[in-house]
SEVOVEX-771895 format. One line per 8 residues: number of its first residue (from 1); their letters; for each residue y, x negated, z negated of N, C-alpha, C. Coordinates in nm, 3 decimals. Layout:
BEGIN
NUM> a> Y/X/Z/Y/X/Z/Y/X/Z  ...
//
This chain:
BEGIN
1> mrqfiiqr> 11.358/-9.042/-9.532/11.228/-9.138/-9.619/11.187/-9.154/-9.701  11.278/-9.099/-9.827/11.231/-9.024/-9.951/11.085/-8.918/-9.977  11.139/-8.801/-9.872/11.002/-8.710/-9.917/10.855/-8.803/-9.782  10.893/-8.914/-9.654/10.747/-8.951/-9.655/10.721/-9.063/-9.785  10.840/-9.136/-9.829/10.745/-9.197/-9.933/10.658/-9.122/-10.030  10.744/-9.003/-10.094/10.643/-8.902/-10.255/10.521/-8.876/-10.118  10.549/-8.845/-9.986/10.393/-8.800/-9.974/10.262/-8.897/-9.979  10.291/-8.997/-9.909/10.257/-9.088/-9.935/10.197/-9.167/-10.035
9> lgtglivl> 10.264/-9.192/-10.147/10.227/-9.174/-10.265/10.160/-9.080/-10.355  10.156/-8.943/-10.322/10.071/-8.843/-10.355/9.931/-8.857/-10.278  9.907/-8.884/-10.156/9.830/-8.888/-10.134/9.720/-9.012/-10.178  9.818/-9.121/-10.131/9.764/-9.230/-10.220/9.721/-9.203/-10.387  9.775/-9.200/-10.486/9.691/-9.091/-10.615/9.606/-9.046/-10.604  9.582/-8.915/-10.454/9.459/-8.876/-10.424/9.342/-8.926/-10.397  9.383/-9.057/-10.357/9.242/-9.151/-10.388/9.222/-9.218/-10.431  9.340/-9.251/-10.487/9.309/-9.385/-10.679/9.195/-9.309/-10.714
17> igisifsf> 9.256/-9.149/-10.757/9.125/-9.084/-10.876/8.998/-9.067/-10.767  9.019/-9.062/-10.677/8.862/-9.057/-10.583/8.779/-9.185/-10.589  8.843/-9.280/-10.583/8.780/-9.443/-10.608/8.792/-9.418/-10.782  8.820/-9.379/-10.870/8.791/-9.377/-11.008/8.668/-9.301/-10.990  8.678/-9.194/-10.973/8.534/-9.087/-10.976/8.437/-9.161/-10.930  8.436/-9.176/-10.800/8.352/-9.249/-10.705/8.287/-9.369/-10.833  8.352/-9.525/-10.828/8.340/-9.646/-10.888/8.244/-9.614/-11.039  8.284/-9.529/-11.120/8.254/-9.465/-11.250/8.101/-9.423/-11.246
25> alihlipg> 8.059/-9.329/-11.148/7.968/-9.273/-11.117/7.818/-9.357/-11.039  7.877/-9.481/-10.991/7.812/-9.529/-10.972/7.785/-9.649/-10.962  7.877/-9.684/-11.102/7.861/-9.791/-11.196/7.753/-9.752/-11.299  7.733/-9.622/-11.329/7.632/-9.562/-11.394/7.519/-9.529/-11.383  7.508/-9.565/-11.217/7.403/-9.514/-11.155/7.288/-9.617/-11.101  7.356/-9.760/-11.146/7.300/-9.891/-11.142/7.168/-9.858/-11.282  7.042/-9.933/-11.190/6.950/-9.928/-11.334/6.995/-10.044/-11.400  6.905/-10.022/-11.533/6.976/-10.128/-11.641/7.055/-10.073/-11.713
33> dpirimlg> 7.010/-10.125/-11.843/7.097/-10.076/-11.916/7.186/-10.201/-11.983  7.346/-10.224/-12.046/7.391/-10.290/-12.087/7.367/-10.285/-12.240  7.366/-10.245/-12.292/7.349/-10.239/-12.426/7.227/-10.354/-12.441  7.128/-10.329/-12.386/6.995/-10.466/-12.421/7.010/-10.555/-12.359  7.136/-10.530/-12.270/7.141/-10.726/-12.178/7.248/-10.743/-12.312  7.343/-10.666/-12.330/7.442/-10.759/-12.455/7.382/-10.783/-12.546  7.240/-10.720/-12.654/7.223/-10.823/-12.757/7.098/-10.861/-12.706  7.021/-10.807/-12.619/6.890/-10.932/-12.608/6.748/-10.846/-12.612
41> enataeqv> 6.663/-10.873/-12.554/6.548/-10.824/-12.550/6.455/-10.767/-12.724  6.507/-10.886/-12.785/6.460/-10.859/-12.954/6.568/-10.756/-13.006  6.634/-10.755/-12.969/6.713/-10.596/-13.032/6.629/-10.511/-13.088  6.694/-10.449/-13.172/6.624/-10.314/-13.243/6.637/-10.235/-13.195  6.579/-10.136/-13.218/6.654/-9.972/-13.151/6.768/-9.925/-13.251  6.723/-9.964/-13.329/6.854/-9.925/-13.447/6.972/-10.026/-13.384  6.998/-10.104/-13.379/7.118/-10.175/-13.273/7.116/-10.147/-13.162  7.086/-10.125/-13.121/7.093/-10.065/-12.971/7.135/-9.932/-13.014
49> qalreqlg> 7.159/-9.842/-13.075/7.174/-9.710/-13.113/7.296/-9.732/-13.123  7.343/-9.857/-13.250/7.450/-9.847/-13.322/7.541/-9.881/-13.236  7.536/-10.032/-13.141/7.624/-10.052/-13.065/7.658/-9.904/-12.908  7.568/-9.864/-12.923/7.590/-9.745/-12.799/7.722/-9.689/-12.852  7.690/-9.627/-12.981/7.732/-9.517/-13.070/7.945/-9.560/-13.014  7.867/-9.711/-13.117/8.001/-9.792/-13.128/8.149/-9.761/-12.967  8.068/-9.785/-12.840/8.095/-9.787/-12.732/8.158/-9.663/-12.668  8.073/-9.584/-12.736/8.077/-9.450/-12.697/8.061/-9.485/-12.592
57> lnrpllvq> 7.891/-9.506/-12.554/7.828/-9.489/-12.406/7.681/-9.370/-12.443  7.724/-9.292/-12.565/7.600/-9.194/-12.598/7.674/-9.099/-12.552  7.809/-9.075/-12.517/7.849/-8.954/-12.528/7.848/-8.914/-12.339  7.840/-8.732/-12.322/7.860/-8.713/-12.184/7.918/-8.784/-12.107  7.865/-8.791/-11.991/7.957/-8.878/-11.905/8.120/-8.821/-11.834  8.100/-8.703/-11.819/8.216/-8.625/-11.794/8.325/-8.693/-11.918  8.272/-8.683/-12.054/8.353/-8.695/-12.157/8.455/-8.845/-12.127  8.315/-8.926/-12.128/8.306/-9.100/-12.129/8.452/-9.112/-12.020
65> yfhyaagv> 8.462/-8.976/-11.911/8.525/-9.072/-11.750/8.718/-8.994/-11.797  8.715/-8.919/-11.829/8.822/-8.868/-11.928/8.869/-8.971/-12.024  8.800/-9.010/-12.133/8.850/-9.125/-12.194/8.868/-9.178/-12.098  8.797/-9.259/-12.009/8.850/-9.375/-11.934/8.955/-9.373/-11.855  9.027/-9.204/-11.805/9.078/-9.247/-11.717/9.219/-9.164/-11.820  9.241/-9.214/-11.928/9.322/-9.160/-12.011/9.436/-9.296/-12.021  9.246/-9.360/-12.020/9.322/-9.488/-12.122/9.382/-9.588/-11.977  9.353/-9.565/-11.865/9.424/-9.617/-11.737/9.539/-9.565/-11.704
73> lqgdlgts> 9.569/-9.449/-11.728/9.739/-9.383/-11.727/9.783/-9.483/-11.854  9.758/-9.502/-11.901/9.831/-9.547/-12.016/9.834/-9.732/-11.998  9.768/-9.756/-11.909/9.747/-9.932/-11.891/9.629/-9.994/-11.914  9.565/-9.898/-11.982/9.438/-9.960/-12.068/9.301/-9.921/-11.935  9.268/-10.013/-11.954/9.138/-10.055/-11.827/8.999/-10.022/-11.930  9.075/-10.038/-12.056/8.904/-10.094/-12.109/8.912/-10.219/-12.177  8.756/-10.229/-12.199/8.739/-10.313/-12.295/8.581/-10.425/-12.223  8.623/-10.517/-12.203/8.462/-10.616/-12.156/8.395/-10.611/-12.238
81> fktgrpvl> 8.276/-10.579/-12.215/8.148/-10.552/-12.302/8.091/-10.715/-12.327  8.126/-10.796/-12.229/8.055/-10.913/-12.222/8.148/-11.006/-12.300  8.311/-11.009/-12.269/8.363/-11.090/-12.404/8.411/-11.042/-12.479  8.422/-10.932/-12.486/8.522/-10.790/-12.600/8.670/-10.801/-12.531  8.715/-10.859/-12.455/8.802/-10.871/-12.400/8.890/-10.764/-12.329  9.026/-10.769/-12.332/9.082/-10.665/-12.285/9.051/-10.635/-12.100  8.979/-10.553/-11.989/8.991/-10.615/-11.879/9.119/-10.609/-11.802  9.178/-10.579/-11.810/9.353/-10.619/-11.758/9.339/-10.740/-11.792
89> teilerfp> 9.338/-10.799/-11.856/9.395/-10.959/-11.969/9.251/-11.019/-11.849  9.167/-10.991/-11.808/9.049/-11.045/-11.784/9.108/-11.084/-11.589  9.166/-10.954/-11.525/9.163/-10.989/-11.409/9.300/-11.040/-11.390  9.400/-10.993/-11.442/9.548/-11.040/-11.456/9.488/-11.201/-11.438  9.431/-11.250/-11.501/9.353/-11.415/-11.542/9.342/-11.450/-11.363  9.271/-11.391/-11.351/9.192/-11.468/-11.156/9.228/-11.374/-11.142  9.287/-11.344/-11.068/9.376/-11.246/-10.980/9.501/-11.344/-10.910  9.551/-11.429/-11.013/9.667/-11.546/-10.920/9.565/-11.587/-10.776
97> atvklaas> 9.462/-11.682/-10.890/9.401/-11.732/-10.742/9.358/-11.691/-10.625  9.320/-11.510/-10.640/9.264/-11.487/-10.545/9.388/-11.452/-10.436  9.485/-11.407/-10.524/9.633/-11.383/-10.486/9.653/-11.565/-10.361  9.640/-11.663/-10.445/9.666/-11.819/-10.369/9.540/-11.818/-10.242  9.433/-11.793/-10.260/9.347/-11.766/-10.124/9.345/-11.712/-10.022  9.388/-11.590/-10.090/9.405/-11.511/-9.951/9.546/-11.423/-9.860  9.656/-11.549/-9.981/9.794/-11.589/-9.893/9.769/-11.691/-9.792  9.664/-11.818/-9.808/9.658/-11.945/-9.778/9.601/-11.867/-9.570
105> gmllaiii> 9.453/-11.812/-9.631/9.424/-11.742/-9.572/9.471/-11.706/-9.415  9.590/-11.581/-9.468/9.699/-11.474/-9.411/9.761/-11.543/-9.344  9.845/-11.697/-9.412/9.917/-11.750/-9.334/9.821/-11.792/-9.190  9.746/-11.901/-9.275/9.690/-11.914/-9.086/9.638/-11.843/-9.037  9.599/-11.716/-9.034/9.522/-11.612/-8.911/9.653/-11.592/-8.843  9.773/-11.521/-8.976/9.886/-11.495/-8.832/9.947/-11.610/-8.766  9.951/-11.751/-8.829/9.976/-11.808/-8.699/9.858/-11.829/-8.579  9.679/-11.821/-8.593/9.639/-11.839/-8.512/9.636/-11.745/-8.425
113> gitmgiia> 9.613/-11.625/-8.473/9.578/-11.506/-8.431/9.701/-11.454/-8.283  9.810/-11.483/-8.396/9.999/-11.432/-8.282/9.929/-11.551/-8.172  9.951/-11.649/-8.202/9.975/-11.774/-8.088/9.871/-11.759/-7.981  9.737/-11.717/-8.052/9.627/-11.718/-7.956/9.644/-11.579/-7.888  9.707/-11.503/-7.927/9.734/-11.352/-7.881/9.849/-11.328/-7.742  9.910/-11.415/-7.788/10.042/-11.415/-7.705/10.008/-11.510/-7.574  9.970/-11.623/-7.587/9.910/-11.707/-7.526/9.830/-11.647/-7.396  9.719/-11.547/-7.442/9.642/-11.496/-7.372/9.692/-11.382/-7.286
121> arfkdtfl> 9.804/-11.314/-7.328/9.876/-11.221/-7.221/9.915/-11.292/-7.168  9.984/-11.411/-7.211/10.128/-11.447/-7.079/10.032/-11.488/-6.979  9.906/-11.565/-6.995/9.818/-11.592/-6.869/9.728/-11.522/-6.828  9.725/-11.407/-6.863/9.605/-11.307/-6.826/9.567/-11.333/-6.719  9.398/-11.295/-6.758/9.334/-11.375/-6.607/9.240/-11.485/-6.586  9.359/-11.582/-6.679/9.362/-11.717/-6.659/9.226/-11.718/-6.739  9.219/-11.905/-6.698/9.097/-11.966/-6.800/9.149/-11.962/-6.961  9.275/-11.994/-6.938/9.337/-11.981/-7.075/9.312/-11.864/-7.150
129> dfsamsla> 9.330/-11.747/-7.117/9.280/-11.609/-7.112/9.143/-11.561/-7.163  9.102/-11.632/-7.072/8.948/-11.639/-7.119/8.899/-11.689/-7.240  8.943/-11.850/-7.245/8.891/-11.889/-7.399/8.941/-11.845/-7.490  9.077/-11.805/-7.481/9.079/-11.736/-7.594/8.998/-11.635/-7.704  9.000/-11.536/-7.567/8.927/-11.424/-7.595/8.776/-11.425/-7.641  8.710/-11.530/-7.611/8.595/-11.620/-7.626/8.595/-11.659/-7.725  8.657/-11.691/-7.839/8.683/-11.799/-7.934/8.694/-11.662/-8.056  8.782/-11.521/-7.973/8.815/-11.440/-8.054/8.687/-11.414/-8.104
137> tlgvsips> 8.593/-11.368/-7.976/8.475/-11.266/-7.997/8.404/-11.356/-8.041  8.391/-11.440/-8.068/8.290/-11.573/-8.107/8.285/-11.534/-8.277  8.459/-11.569/-8.338/8.471/-11.530/-8.441/8.485/-11.443/-8.527  8.493/-11.264/-8.488/8.370/-11.172/-8.517/8.281/-11.172/-8.570  8.168/-11.250/-8.457/8.052/-11.220/-8.508/7.976/-11.322/-8.591  8.059/-11.472/-8.637/7.992/-11.545/-8.702/8.019/-11.471/-8.891  7.944/-11.442/-8.942/7.915/-11.440/-9.080/8.029/-11.535/-9.155  8.081/-11.488/-9.269/8.170/-11.567/-9.306/8.086/-11.714/-9.442
145> fwlgilli> 7.974/-11.618/-9.471/7.924/-11.727/-9.551/7.878/-11.854/-9.471  7.852/-11.841/-9.362/7.758/-11.959/-9.268/7.865/-12.029/-9.230  7.989/-11.968/-9.163/8.133/-12.066/-9.142/8.183/-12.163/-9.267  8.151/-12.091/-9.379/8.206/-12.160/-9.464/8.126/-12.236/-9.546  7.994/-12.216/-9.495/7.858/-12.365/-9.537/7.879/-12.435/-9.420  7.860/-12.395/-9.309/7.922/-12.500/-9.197/8.061/-12.555/-9.223  8.137/-12.574/-9.258/8.251/-12.607/-9.316/8.242/-12.745/-9.398  8.153/-12.705/-9.492/8.108/-12.745/-9.621/8.015/-12.930/-9.562
153> mlftvklg> 7.967/-12.841/-9.465/7.804/-12.966/-9.431/7.919/-13.089/-9.332  8.027/-13.013/-9.253/8.106/-13.108/-9.152/8.219/-13.201/-9.240  8.303/-13.154/-9.340/8.379/-13.237/-9.360/8.360/-13.261/-9.514  8.261/-13.177/-9.583/8.283/-13.257/-9.732/8.128/-13.334/-9.695  8.031/-13.303/-9.664/7.910/-13.355/-9.672/7.885/-13.528/-9.585  7.919/-13.457/-9.449/7.946/-13.613/-9.352/8.054/-13.625/-9.329  8.180/-13.616/-9.337/8.281/-13.676/-9.337/8.360/-13.691/-9.487  8.323/-13.613/-9.595/8.329/-13.689/-9.702/8.512/-13.688/-9.748
161> wlpiaggt> 8.566/-13.548/-9.673/8.744/-13.571/-9.663/8.764/-13.480/-9.770  8.693/-13.340/-9.795/8.732/-13.213/-9.841/8.616/-13.202/-9.997  8.687/-13.168/-10.102/8.598/-13.109/-10.198/8.515/-13.034/-10.158  8.373/-13.018/-10.225/8.339/-12.848/-10.203/8.402/-12.778/-10.250  8.375/-12.737/-10.385/8.452/-12.627/-10.483/8.490/-12.692/-10.616  8.496/-12.585/-10.697/8.506/-12.569/-10.838/8.677/-12.579/-10.863  8.815/-12.645/-10.813/8.871/-12.662/-10.902/9.008/-12.532/-10.771  9.149/-12.538/-10.814/9.230/-12.493/-10.727/9.344/-12.536/-10.705
169> glkdivlp> 9.286/-12.668/-10.715/9.427/-12.757/-10.601/9.442/-12.744/-10.477  9.526/-12.815/-10.372/9.539/-12.793/-10.258/9.451/-12.859/-10.172  9.407/-12.967/-10.199/9.240/-13.031/-10.111/9.105/-12.874/-10.160  9.100/-12.844/-10.257/8.991/-12.746/-10.303/9.038/-12.601/-10.232  9.159/-12.579/-10.214/9.186/-12.412/-10.105/9.174/-12.436/-9.935  9.159/-12.597/-9.916/9.163/-12.611/-9.760/9.048/-12.539/-9.730  8.922/-12.536/-9.721/8.855/-12.507/-9.645/8.838/-12.375/-9.674  8.769/-12.273/-9.810/8.815/-12.137/-9.831/8.917/-12.097/-9.747
177> avtlgvla> 9.028/-12.153/-9.716/9.142/-12.055/-9.675/9.114/-12.108/-9.528  9.046/-12.190/-9.480/9.072/-12.242/-9.288/8.905/-12.066/-9.318  8.847/-12.120/-9.354/8.678/-12.008/-9.327/8.774/-11.848/-9.365  8.826/-11.822/-9.431/8.918/-11.680/-9.396/9.003/-11.679/-9.269  9.067/-11.765/-9.292/9.198/-11.760/-9.161/9.146/-11.777/-9.025  9.007/-11.805/-8.986/9.008/-11.829/-8.865/8.904/-11.686/-8.848  8.846/-11.634/-8.928/8.778/-11.524/-8.903/8.858/-11.410/-8.928  8.984/-11.404/-9.007/9.083/-11.272/-9.018/9.167/-11.269/-8.858
185> stvisrlt> 9.161/-11.447/-8.829/9.291/-11.422/-8.680/9.219/-11.399/-8.555  9.051/-11.387/-8.570/9.013/-11.297/-8.458/9.083/-11.168/-8.387  9.098/-11.050/-8.477/9.101/-10.902/-8.516/9.285/-10.904/-8.439  9.304/-11.030/-8.499/9.476/-11.032/-8.461/9.515/-11.103/-8.327  9.452/-11.165/-8.306/9.483/-11.203/-8.172/9.424/-11.134/-8.062  9.302/-11.022/-8.063/9.270/-10.927/-8.002/9.423/-10.838/-7.935  9.444/-10.800/-8.047/9.549/-10.640/-8.079/9.681/-10.709/-8.017  9.750/-10.855/-8.063/9.845/-10.921/-8.049/9.810/-10.944/-7.870
193> ragmvevl> 9.687/-10.967/-7.820/9.720/-10.936/-7.657/9.715/-10.840/-7.580  9.658/-10.745/-7.652/9.645/-10.630/-7.584/9.801/-10.568/-7.592  9.876/-10.575/-7.700/9.958/-10.520/-7.697/10.093/-10.574/-7.669  10.086/-10.710/-7.592/10.182/-10.791/-7.544/10.140/-10.733/-7.418  10.016/-10.765/-7.345/9.948/-10.734/-7.203/9.999/-10.548/-7.192  10.047/-10.493/-7.248/10.076/-10.317/-7.200/10.249/-10.343/-7.192  10.285/-10.462/-7.292/10.486/-10.428/-7.286/10.461/-10.529/-7.207  10.436/-10.607/-7.139/10.466/-10.695/-7.025/10.449/-10.639/-6.887
201> sfdyirta> 10.444/-10.541/-6.865/10.390/-10.431/-6.753/10.528/-10.331/-6.780  10.592/-10.349/-6.858/10.714/-10.254/-6.857/10.839/-10.255/-6.760  10.883/-10.187/-6.751/11.042/-10.264/-6.676/11.134/-10.307/-6.671  11.242/-10.271/-6.808/11.236/-10.413/-6.871/11.239/-10.524/-6.932  11.112/-10.557/-6.877/11.024/-10.666/-6.937/11.100/-10.797/-6.773  11.059/-10.646/-6.659/11.066/-10.762/-6.568/11.235/-10.762/-6.517  11.296/-10.663/-6.550/11.451/-10.655/-6.568/11.511/-10.770/-6.618  11.409/-10.781/-6.754/11.472/-10.911/-6.799/11.445/-11.072/-6.775
209> rakglgeg> 11.347/-11.047/-6.711/11.324/-11.186/-6.636/11.425/-11.206/-6.506  11.466/-11.108/-6.449/11.501/-11.065/-6.290/11.678/-11.120/-6.355  11.686/-11.098/-6.458/11.831/-11.125/-6.448/11.827/-11.249/-6.576  11.736/-11.353/-6.515/11.749/-11.482/-6.561/11.706/-11.548/-6.673  11.634/-11.469/-6.809/11.606/-11.496/-6.942/11.522/-11.581/-6.864  11.482/-11.676/-7.012/11.374/-11.740/-7.001/11.241/-11.724/-7.089  11.147/-11.782/-7.061/11.014/-11.658/-7.109/11.001/-11.641/-7.217  11.053/-11.795/-7.258/11.052/-11.774/-7.455/11.121/-11.660/-7.486
217> avlfihaf> 11.217/-11.617/-7.457/11.323/-11.508/-7.491/11.221/-11.376/-7.458  11.174/-11.385/-7.326/11.160/-11.258/-7.297/11.015/-11.217/-7.378  10.944/-11.331/-7.382/10.832/-11.300/-7.488/10.840/-11.269/-7.630  10.900/-11.345/-7.714/10.934/-11.344/-7.860/11.052/-11.221/-7.861  11.167/-11.221/-7.790/11.248/-11.117/-7.842/11.231/-10.989/-7.790  11.207/-10.969/-7.665/11.174/-10.799/-7.573/11.034/-10.789/-7.605  10.937/-10.833/-7.567/10.784/-10.808/-7.557/10.745/-10.840/-7.687  10.729/-10.909/-7.763/10.657/-10.922/-7.885/10.714/-10.796/-8.019
225> rnamipvv> 10.843/-10.775/-8.039/10.919/-10.684/-8.099/10.841/-10.593/-8.073  10.810/-10.533/-7.926/10.724/-10.352/-7.915/10.623/-10.376/-7.904  10.538/-10.475/-7.947/10.423/-10.480/-7.971/10.359/-10.546/-8.090  10.440/-10.501/-8.156/10.412/-10.543/-8.322/10.350/-10.442/-8.395  10.350/-10.286/-8.339/10.293/-10.194/-8.429/10.172/-10.200/-8.466  10.084/-10.237/-8.354/9.925/-10.239/-8.417/9.917/-10.366/-8.455  9.982/-10.487/-8.436/9.926/-10.610/-8.554/10.017/-10.566/-8.665  10.126/-10.520/-8.724/10.157/-10.538/-8.862/10.055/-10.445/-8.949
233> tivglqia> 10.003/-10.298/-8.834/9.882/-10.233/-8.902/9.769/-10.330/-8.935  9.722/-10.384/-8.867/9.609/-10.439/-8.906/9.613/-10.583/-8.976  9.753/-10.629/-8.983/9.786/-10.814/-9.078/9.790/-10.723/-9.233  9.796/-10.567/-9.245/9.848/-10.522/-9.351/9.703/-10.489/-9.444  9.636/-10.447/-9.330/9.491/-10.408/-9.369/9.411/-10.541/-9.382  9.414/-10.634/-9.302/9.371/-10.759/-9.339/9.430/-10.822/-9.455  9.521/-10.790/-9.512/9.588/-10.880/-9.689/9.515/-10.788/-9.721  9.531/-10.637/-9.731/9.462/-10.528/-9.874/9.278/-10.594/-9.848
241> sllggtvi> 9.192/-10.626/-9.732/9.082/-10.685/-9.733/9.061/-10.816/-9.798  9.159/-10.871/-9.753/9.117/-11.065/-9.786/9.196/-11.067/-9.993  9.198/-10.981/-9.970/9.240/-10.965/-10.153/9.124/-10.933/-10.238  9.088/-10.830/-10.157/8.995/-10.754/-10.203/8.844/-10.774/-10.224  8.845/-10.827/-10.066/8.719/-10.904/-9.980/8.662/-11.050/-9.981  8.747/-11.122/-10.058/8.691/-11.269/-10.069/8.558/-11.269/-10.185  8.475/-11.233/-10.233/8.356/-11.207/-10.288/8.318/-11.351/-10.254  8.247/-11.336/-10.123/8.147/-11.420/-10.086/8.195/-11.554/-10.057
249> iervfdwp> 8.363/-11.564/-10.016/8.416/-11.704/-9.972/8.409/-11.755/-10.137  8.468/-11.663/-10.202/8.463/-11.726/-10.388/8.341/-11.763/-10.442  8.226/-11.653/-10.356/8.141/-11.752/-10.445/8.077/-11.819/-10.338  8.053/-11.905/-10.265/8.056/-11.985/-10.182/8.117/-12.143/-10.194  8.227/-12.099/-10.217/8.328/-12.239/-10.248/8.356/-12.230/-10.418  8.283/-12.132/-10.509/8.283/-12.151/-10.636/8.460/-12.134/-10.639  8.504/-12.031/-10.666/8.655/-11.994/-10.643/8.695/-11.930/-10.777  8.733/-11.959/-10.802/8.739/-11.863/-10.979/8.876/-11.786/-10.971
257> glgslaig> 8.848/-11.649/-10.872/8.861/-11.538/-10.864/8.856/-11.449/-10.912  8.912/-11.309/-10.788/8.810/-11.151/-10.846/8.662/-11.146/-10.808  8.680/-11.223/-10.731/8.537/-11.222/-10.592/8.449/-11.251/-10.711  8.460/-11.405/-10.775/8.327/-11.425/-10.883/8.309/-11.336/-11.015  8.457/-11.312/-11.052/8.481/-11.221/-11.130/8.394/-11.084/-11.169  8.365/-11.007/-11.036/8.354/-10.949/-11.007/8.173/-10.886/-10.962  8.139/-11.061/-10.916/8.005/-11.045/-10.940/7.935/-11.138/-11.105  7.936/-11.170/-11.137/7.952/-11.178/-11.289/7.991/-11.067/-11.355
265> aiasrdfp> 8.071/-10.972/-11.348/8.047/-10.842/-11.437/7.914/-10.722/-11.378  7.922/-10.738/-11.248/7.831/-10.639/-11.196/7.658/-10.744/-11.238  7.629/-10.833/-11.249/7.515/-10.910/-11.304/7.498/-10.921/-11.421  7.595/-10.846/-11.542/7.578/-10.837/-11.702/7.593/-10.717/-11.690  7.616/-10.628/-11.615/7.656/-10.466/-11.588/7.759/-10.442/-11.731  7.819/-10.516/-11.697/7.950/-10.499/-11.781/8.021/-10.423/-11.740  8.013/-10.280/-11.758/8.123/-10.130/-11.653/8.213/-10.127/-11.634  8.289/-10.131/-11.770/8.419/-10.102/-11.774/8.507/-10.239/-11.683
273> lvqgiilf> 8.419/-10.408/-11.650/8.518/-10.495/-11.622/8.489/-10.455/-11.428  8.357/-10.410/-11.365/8.345/-10.396/-11.273/8.427/-10.217/-11.225  8.451/-10.103/-11.288/8.548/-10.005/-11.285/8.649/-10.115/-11.276  8.738/-10.132/-11.397/8.825/-10.221/-11.354/8.897/-10.332/-11.202  8.835/-10.378/-11.159/8.791/-10.479/-11.046/8.843/-10.317/-10.960  8.690/-10.269/-10.918/8.758/-10.168/-10.827/8.858/-10.116/-10.791  8.908/-10.044/-10.954/9.047/-9.916/-10.962/9.164/-10.036/-10.913  9.150/-10.163/-10.941/9.254/-10.262/-10.882/9.250/-10.278/-10.771
281> igvifvli> 9.165/-10.340/-10.708/9.171/-10.319/-10.565/9.194/-10.220/-10.503  9.177/-10.058/-10.510/9.154/-9.984/-10.490/9.382/-9.968/-10.492  9.369/-10.025/-10.592/9.520/-9.985/-10.609/9.667/-10.060/-10.510  9.575/-10.204/-10.495/9.644/-10.294/-10.378/9.632/-10.250/-10.209  9.506/-10.157/-10.185/9.516/-10.149/-10.072/9.580/-10.005/-10.057  9.618/-9.919/-10.163/9.692/-9.783/-10.103/9.824/-9.862/-10.123  9.903/-9.938/-10.228/10.028/-9.947/-10.192/10.068/-10.030/-10.047  9.966/-10.136/-10.039/10.019/-10.166/-9.926/9.943/-10.142/-9.791
289> nilvdily> 9.903/-10.042/-9.784/9.889/-9.930/-9.663/10.057/-9.853/-9.643  10.062/-9.827/-9.767/10.184/-9.742/-9.795/10.331/-9.821/-9.758  10.358/-9.949/-9.789/10.414/-10.037/-9.752/10.450/-10.099/-9.571  10.304/-10.101/-9.567/10.296/-10.108/-9.408/10.347/-9.982/-9.275  10.302/-9.842/-9.355/10.375/-9.740/-9.299/10.547/-9.739/-9.313  10.626/-9.749/-9.462/10.700/-9.793/-9.419/10.817/-9.900/-9.351  10.740/-9.992/-9.340/10.808/-10.100/-9.226/10.753/-10.120/-9.087  10.679/-9.973/-9.016/10.699/-9.892/-8.890/10.874/-9.893/-8.851
297> sfidprie> 10.963/-9.861/-8.980/11.051/-9.775/-8.888/11.158/-9.877/-8.887  11.112/-10.012/-8.980/11.236/-10.153/-8.953/11.194/-10.194/-8.814  11.068/-10.178/-8.794/11.037/-10.297/-8.662/11.043/-10.160/-8.567  11.050/-10.074/-8.520/11.062/-9.951/-8.436/11.170/-9.799/-8.465  11.259/-9.811/-8.451/11.340/-9.720/-8.503/11.326/-9.577/-8.476  11.292/-9.555/-8.329/11.196/-9.470/-8.280/11.092/-9.404/-8.329  11.029/-9.471/-8.428/10.917/-9.381/-8.497/11.024/-9.337/-8.607  10.948/-9.192/-8.632/11.024/-9.086/-8.731/10.896/-9.125/-8.860
305> vgqpkegt> 10.953/-9.164/-8.990/10.912/-9.147/-9.055/10.899/-9.019/-9.176  10.961/-8.944/-9.154/11.023/-8.840/-9.190/10.894/-8.715/-9.124  11.013/-8.575/-9.118/10.974/-8.512/-9.041/11.002/-8.528/-8.938  10.916/-8.442/-8.868/10.918/-8.533/-8.685/11.064/-8.414/-8.604  11.123/-8.416/-8.589/11.209/-8.375/-8.478/11.186/-8.282/-8.351  11.193/-8.163/-8.371/11.136/-8.042/-8.247/11.195/-8.112/-8.151  11.074/-8.109/-8.036/11.090/-8.153/-7.930/11.082/-8.321/-7.905  11.029/-8.344/-8.014/10.947/-8.504/-8.030/10.810/-8.481/-8.009
//
């Protein structure tokens, strides 16, 4: 187990180095001069040059990157061009709102997706199965912003039950969480159904039923645990995806999370803030993937997380 964790951490470190290089290069290829944006169009050439030297943007890109990487290793993601505050502080102030939204959406996705998948597998090739999988297919096809706007039109404009956006309270989170949850549940439900259909065809399931076990015990105790591997994988990836990919939903519902912060940083050419957000989300992706891999061994002890034995 220890060797496996060290290997995964090493792989994750390589991925993070690649992300940092990619984000650094990509941001500097975006058209527009951040110094001009910060000082305004009326700034003189002397003012522009002075600020460029002060921020170190007059140095070669390779030197800028190594300076940035050295700061990251010390927990310094740089200083925002726009606000003059530490990038890490800006991120940590917005991150709780994104976590709150992503966690709410993921909880709904797990409940809806697993329930639909189990029902569809239990009643395979019936109307319930067809209906559940049709809804899942429809959910995959719906753009997130379209569903969000549709929910706003129905529950806010027409019925007046929920606020549109702007806050972080319980009522404010309902619509964006439902939007995220419904869309994320579609993939979970399809994988749950596929795994359950396969497991329910095994001999030990027929034996359990022949012994007189109730259908609930057969489904949840015997079948579902062995069908969880692909479900755990997609849930882990969905959690990471929701934490880093709520940009559109946050924009639609004016949710004050990392997504809104990233859009503002890109619009103002705030290079350090954009780089910090990308790297921060990259760390989350890597850590969640490592945790998912480790979790496999607890779900199914037959899975070897270390060096495989000979003959297996």
